[in-house]
C-alpha positions, -999 to 999 in steps of 0.1 A, spaced: 613 718 -638 643 703 -651 658 717 -685 647 699 -713 618 679 -696 584 684 -709 556 696 -688 530 666 -694 498 658 -678 505 622 -671 544 626 -661 549 598 -635 522 576 -646 526 547 -669 523 555 -706 502 538 -729 501 538 -766 469 554 -776 476 557 -814 448 531 -822 419 552 -815 419 557 -775 424 594 -781 453 618 -778 469 631 -743 451 663 -749 418 648 -753 421 629 -722 432 659 -703 402 679 -718 377 652 -707 391 647 -671 388 685 -666 351 686 -677 323 686 -652 286 689 -660 274 723 -669 249 737 -641 220 729 -664 231 695 -670 235 691 -633 201 702 -626 185 680 -651 200 650 -639 190 656 -604 156 665 -613 151 634 -631 147 615 -599 139 647 -578 171 646 -558 188 674 -538 226 682 -544 231 687 -506 214 654 -498 233 632 -523 264 644 -507 250 639 -472 255 675 -462 234 703 -447 230 732 -469 256 760 -467 283 735 -458 319 749 -465 335 745 -496 362 727 -482 337 699 -468 318 700 -499 352 690 -516 361 664 -490 329 647 -491 327 645 -529 361 629 -531 350 602 -503 320 592 -520 333 592 -556 360 569 -544 331 546 -527 310 546 -559 337 543 -584 325 518 -609 361 501 -606 353 496 -572 317 485 -574 323 447 -565 342 455 -532 313 475 -519 285 448 -533 275 473 -561 268 465 -596 286 484 -622 254 499 -634 245 511 -599 279 527 -595 279 544 -628 244 558 -619 254 571 -585 287 583 -597 269 604 -623 246 618 -595 275 624 -569 294 643 -599 264 665 -607 256 674 -573 292 684 -569 294 704 -603 259 722 -590 272 733 -558 304 745 -573 283 765 -597 264 781 -570 294 790 -551 310 806 -581 278 828 -589 275 840 -553 310 855 -548 314 890 -558 331 896 -593 
């Protein structure tokens, strides 16, 4: 990194003035990095008796690389900002995005607990 330049989360992106209540850069970074806890993810999926692997359209035990790739594909398709492009309502997209994130978070939690420490 060049001398004198700050290491910022959003370097290279358009900067917005958030002084009127949209939160600080640190708050945005923390929110961006958060995922559902394992219990929150289970609760979301159990509401509709859903399977984490089924939501992502994968067979149980798929590699983490495949899980990550599928998550990225689905989250782009179901992102609320792109709902109209896929003939979905924003509400449908938000609900499905939440399920996709919950499934991904749950699979990551399982993967992290299965590794030897």
